[in-house]
FIKOLZA-1660 file (N, C-alpha, C; in steps of 0.1 Angstrom, whole numbers, plus 5000, padded with zeros to 4 digits):
% residues 94
   i   px   py   pz ch aa at
   1 8387 4862 8411  A  M  N
   1 8382 4848 8413  A  M CA
   1 8386 4844 8427  A  M  C
   2 8377 4838 8434  A  R  N
   2 8380 4834 8448  A  R CA
   2 8386 4820 8448  A  R  C
   3 8394 4818 8458  A  E  N
   3 8401 4805 8460  A  E CA
   3 8391 4795 8467  A  E  C
   4 8391 4783 8462  A  I  N
   4 8383 4772 8468  A  I CA
   4 8391 4765 8478  A  I  C
   5 8386 4763 8490  A  P  N
   5 8394 4756 8500  A  P CA
   5 8397 4742 8496  A  P  C
   6 8408 4737 8500  A  V  N
   6 8413 4723 8497  A  V CA
   6 8403 4714 8503  A  V  C
   7 8399 4717 8515  A  S  N
   7 8390 4708 8523  A  S CA
   7 8377 4706 8515  A  S  C
   8 8372 4716 8509  A  S  N
   8 8360 4715 8501  A  S CA
   8 8361 4705 8489  A  S  C
   9 8373 4706 8482  A  I  N
   9 8375 4697 8471  A  I CA
   9 8377 4683 8476  A  I  C
  10 8384 4681 8487  A  V  N
  10 8386 4668 8493  A  V CA
  10 8372 4662 8497  A  V  C
  11 8364 4670 8503  A  E  N
  11 8350 4665 8506  A  E CA
  11 8343 4660 8494  A  E  C
  12 8343 4668 8483  A  K  N
  12 8337 4664 8471  A  K CA
  12 8342 4651 8465  A  K  C
  13 8356 4649 8466  A  M  N
  13 8362 4637 8462  A  M CA
  13 8357 4625 8470  A  M  C
  14 8356 4627 8483  A  A  N
  14 8352 4616 8492  A  A CA
  14 8337 4612 8489  A  A  C
  15 8329 4622 8486  A  K  N
  15 8315 4619 8483  A  K CA
  15 8314 4611 8470  A  K  C
  16 8322 4615 8460  A  K  N
  16 8322 4607 8447  A  K CA
  16 8327 4593 8450  A  K  C
  17 8338 4592 8458  A  M  N
  17 8343 4579 8461  A  M CA
  17 8333 4570 8468  A  M  C
  18 8326 4575 8477  A  R  N
  18 8315 4567 8484  A  R CA
  18 8305 4562 8473  A  R  C
  19 8302 4571 8464  A  R  N
  19 8292 4567 8453  A  R CA
  19 8298 4556 8445  A  R  C
  20 8311 4557 8441  A  V  N
  20 8317 4547 8433  A  V CA
  20 8317 4533 8441  A  V  C
  21 8321 4534 8454  A  E  N
  21 8321 4522 8462  A  E CA
  21 8307 4515 8463  A  E  C
  22 8297 4524 8465  A  F  N
  22 8283 4519 8465  A  F CA
  22 8279 4512 8452  A  F  C
  23 8282 4519 8441  A  N  N
  23 8278 4514 8428  A  N CA
  23 8286 4501 8425  A  N  C
  24 8298 4500 8429  A  I  N
  24 8305 4487 8426  A  I CA
  24 8300 4476 8434  A  I  C
  25 8295 4478 8446  A  E  N
  25 8290 4468 8455  A  E CA
  25 8276 4463 8450  A  E  C
  26 8269 4471 8443  A  E  N
  26 8256 4467 8438  A  E CA
  26 8257 4457 8426  A  E  C
  27 8248 4447 8426  A  N  N
  27 8249 4437 8415  A  N CA
  27 8246 4444 8401  A  N  C
  28 8237 4453 8401  A  D  N
  28 8234 4460 8388  A  D CA
  28 8241 4474 8387  A  D  C
  29 8254 4474 8390  A  A  N
  29 8261 4486 8390  A  A CA
  29 8261 4493 8376  A  A  C
  30 8259 4506 8377  A  D  N
  30 8259 4514 8365  A  D CA
  30 8273 4518 8361  A  D  C
  31 8278 4511 8351  A  V  N
  31 8292 4512 8346  A  V CA
  31 8294 4527 8342  A  V  C
  32 8285 4533 8334  A  N  N
  32 8287 4546 8329  A  N CA
  32 8287 4556 8341  A  N  C
  33 8279 4554 8351  A  G  N
  33 8279 4563 8363  A  G CA
  33 8292 4562 8370  A  G  C
  34 8297 4549 8371  A  I  N
  34 8310 4547 8378  A  I CA
  34 8321 4555 8371  A  I  C
  35 8321 4554 8358  A  R  N
  35 8331 4560 8350  A  R CA
  35 8330 4576 8351  A  R  C
  36 8318 4581 8352  A  E  N
  36 8316 4595 8353  A  E CA
  36 8322 4600 8367  A  E  C
  37 8319 4592 8377  A  D  N
  37 8323 4596 8391  A  D CA
  37 8338 4595 8392  A  D  C
  38 8344 4585 8386  A  I  N
  38 8359 4584 8386  A  I CA
  38 8365 4595 8378  A  I  C
  39 8359 4599 8367  A  S  N
  39 8364 4611 8359  A  S CA
  39 8364 4623 8367  A  S  C
  40 8353 4625 8375  A  A  N
  40 8352 4637 8384  A  A CA
  40 8363 4637 8395  A  A  C
  41 8365 4625 8400  A  I  N
  41 8376 4624 8410  A  I CA
  41 8389 4627 8404  A  I  C
  42 8392 4623 8392  A  K  N
  42 8404 4626 8385  A  K CA
  42 8406 4641 8383  A  K  C
  43 8394 4647 8379  A  A  N
  43 8395 4662 8377  A  A CA
  43 8398 4669 8390  A  A  C
  44 8392 4665 8401  A  Y  N
  44 8394 4671 8414  A  Y CA
  44 8409 4669 8418  A  Y  C
  45 8415 4658 8415  A  C  N
  45 8429 4656 8418  A  C CA
  45 8438 4665 8409  A  C  C
  46 8434 4667 8397  A  E  N
  46 8442 4676 8388  A  E CA
  46 8441 4690 8393  A  E  C
  47 8429 4694 8397  A  I  N
  47 8427 4708 8403  A  I CA
  47 8436 4710 8415  A  I  C
  48 8437 4700 8424  A  L  N
  48 8445 4701 8436  A  L CA
  48 8460 4702 8432  A  L  C
  49 8464 4693 8423  A  L  N
  49 8478 4693 8419  A  L CA
  49 8483 4706 8412  A  L  C
  50 8474 4712 8404  A  E  N
  50 8478 4724 8396  A  E CA
  50 8476 4737 8404  A  E  C
  51 8468 4737 8414  A  S  N
  51 8466 4750 8421  A  S CA
  51 8477 4752 8431  A  S  C
  52 8481 4765 8432  A  E  N
  52 8492 4769 8442  A  E CA
  52 8486 4769 8456  A  E  C
  53 8473 4771 8457  A  G  N
  53 8467 4772 8470  A  G CA
  53 8465 4758 8476  A  G  C
  54 8469 4748 8469  A  A  N
  54 8467 4734 8474  A  A CA
  54 8478 4730 8484  A  A  C
  55 8488 4738 8485  A  K  N
  55 8499 4734 8494  A  K CA
  55 8493 4734 8508  A  K  C
  56 8493 4722 8514  A  P  N
  56 8488 4721 8528  A  P CA
  56 8496 4730 8538  A  P  C
  57 8489 4737 8546  A  K  N
  57 8495 4745 8556  A  K CA
  57 8498 4735 8568  A  K  C
  58 8510 4737 8573  A  P  N
  58 8513 4728 8585  A  P CA
  58 8504 4731 8596  A  P  C
  59 8500 4721 8603  A  A  N
  59 8491 4723 8614  A  A CA
  59 8499 4730 8626  A  A  C
  60 8492 4739 8633  A  P  N
  60 8499 4746 8644  A  P CA
  60 8503 4735 8654  A  P  C
  61 8515 4737 8660  A  F  N
  61 8520 4728 8670  A  F CA
  61 8513 4731 8683  A  F  C
  62 8507 4721 8688  A  K  N
  62 8501 4722 8701  A  K CA
  62 8509 4714 8711  A  K  C
  63 8514 4721 8721  A  Q  N
  63 8521 4714 8731  A  Q CA
  63 8512 4708 8741  A  Q  C
  64 8512 4695 8742  A  S  N
  64 8503 4688 8751  A  S CA
  64 8508 4689 8765  A  S  C
  65 8500 4686 8775  A  A  N
  65 8504 4686 8789  A  A CA
  65 8515 4676 8791  A  A  C
  66 8524 4679 8799  A  P  N
  66 8535 4669 8801  A  P CA
  66 8529 4656 8807  A  P  C
  67 8534 4645 8802  A  V  N
  67 8530 4632 8807  A  V CA
  67 8536 4629 8821  A  V  C
  68 8528 4626 8830  A  Q  N
  68 8534 4624 8844  A  Q CA
  68 8539 4609 8844  A  Q  C
  69 8550 4608 8851  A  N  N
  69 8556 4594 8852  A  N CA
  69 8546 4586 8861  A  N  C
  70 8542 4576 8855  A  Q  N
  70 8533 4567 8863  A  Q CA
  70 8541 4555 8867  A  Q  C
  71 8539 4551 8879  A  M  N
  71 8546 4539 8884  A  M CA
  71 8540 4527 8877  A  M  C
  72 8549 4519 8871  A  K  N
  72 8544 4507 8865  A  K CA
  72 8541 4496 8876  A  K  C
  73 8530 4490 8875  A  Q  N
  73 8526 4480 8885  A  Q CA
  73 8533 4467 8882  A  Q  C
  74 8540 4463 8892  A  Q  N
  74 8548 4450 8890  A  Q CA
  74 8538 4439 8891  A  Q  C
  75 8540 4429 8882  A  P  N
  75 8531 4417 8882  A  P CA
  75 8533 4410 8896  A  P  C
  76 8522 4405 8900  A  L  N
  76 8522 4398 8913  A  L CA
  76 8528 4384 8911  A  L  C
  77 8536 4380 8920  A  K  N
  77 8542 4367 8919  A  K CA
  77 8534 4358 8929  A  K  C
  78 8530 4347 8924  A  S  N
  78 8522 4338 8933  A  S CA
  78 8532 4327 8938  A  S  C
  79 8532 4326 8951  A  E  N
  79 8540 4315 8957  A  E CA
  79 8531 4306 8964  A  E  C
  80 8534 4293 8963  A  R  N
  80 8526 4283 8970  A  R CA
  80 8528 4284 8985  A  R  C
  81 8518 4283 8992  A  L  N
  81 8519 4282 9007  A  L CA
  81 8522 4267 9010  A  L  C
  82 8531 4266 9019  A  K  N
  82 8534 4252 9024  A  K CA
  82 8527 4250 9037  A  K  C
  83 8517 4241 9036  A  E  N
  83 8509 4238 9048  A  E CA
  83 8511 4223 9051  A  E  C
  84 8510 4220 9063  A  E  N
  84 8511 4206 9068  A  E CA
  84 8500 4197 9064  A  E  C
  85 8487 4203 9063  A  D  N
  85 8476 4194 9061  A  D CA
  85 8471 4194 9046  A  D  C
  86 8479 4200 9037  A  G  N
  86 8475 4200 9023  A  G CA
  86 8478 4187 9016  A  G  C
  87 8472 4184 9005  A  N  N
  87 8474 4172 8998  A  N CA
  87 8483 4173 8986  A  N  C
  88 8491 4184 8985  A  G  N
  88 8500 4185 8974  A  G CA
  88 8494 4195 8964  A  G  C
  89 8494 4191 8951  A  D  N
  89 8490 4199 8940  A  D CA
  89 8475 4199 8937  A  D  C
  90 8467 4194 8946  A  S  N
  90 8453 4192 8943  A  S CA
  90 8446 4206 8943  A  S  C
  91 8437 4208 8933  A  I  N
  91 8430 4221 8933  A  I CA
  91 8420 4222 8944  A  I  C
  92 8418 4212 8951  A  F  N
  92 8408 4212 8963  A  F CA
  92 8415 4215 8976  A  F  C
  93 8428 4218 8976  A  D  N
  93 8435 4222 8988  A  D CA
  93 8430 4235 8992  A  D  C
  94 8426 4236 9005  A  F  N
  94 8421 4249 9010  A  F CA
  94 8430 4253 9022  A  F  C
% end
């Protein structure tokens, strides 16, 4: 007997879940259909929990390129220019 990939079972579960979500959102939702889909999802979960092949394999470690130190840009400080012909705090001072 061949082993079914975990990803295949998870895809089937996701498909059933989308159907359940769609049926729940409909005003004339088919309660029996929803129950059947939920039962199928439960069965998929039980298969995953009971199978020895369901143990997820750790993802291979990929070493990413080293992050280069980037100089942080300092915020600019605005200082008022002191001019003799200005009118003070007016927005129209040029």
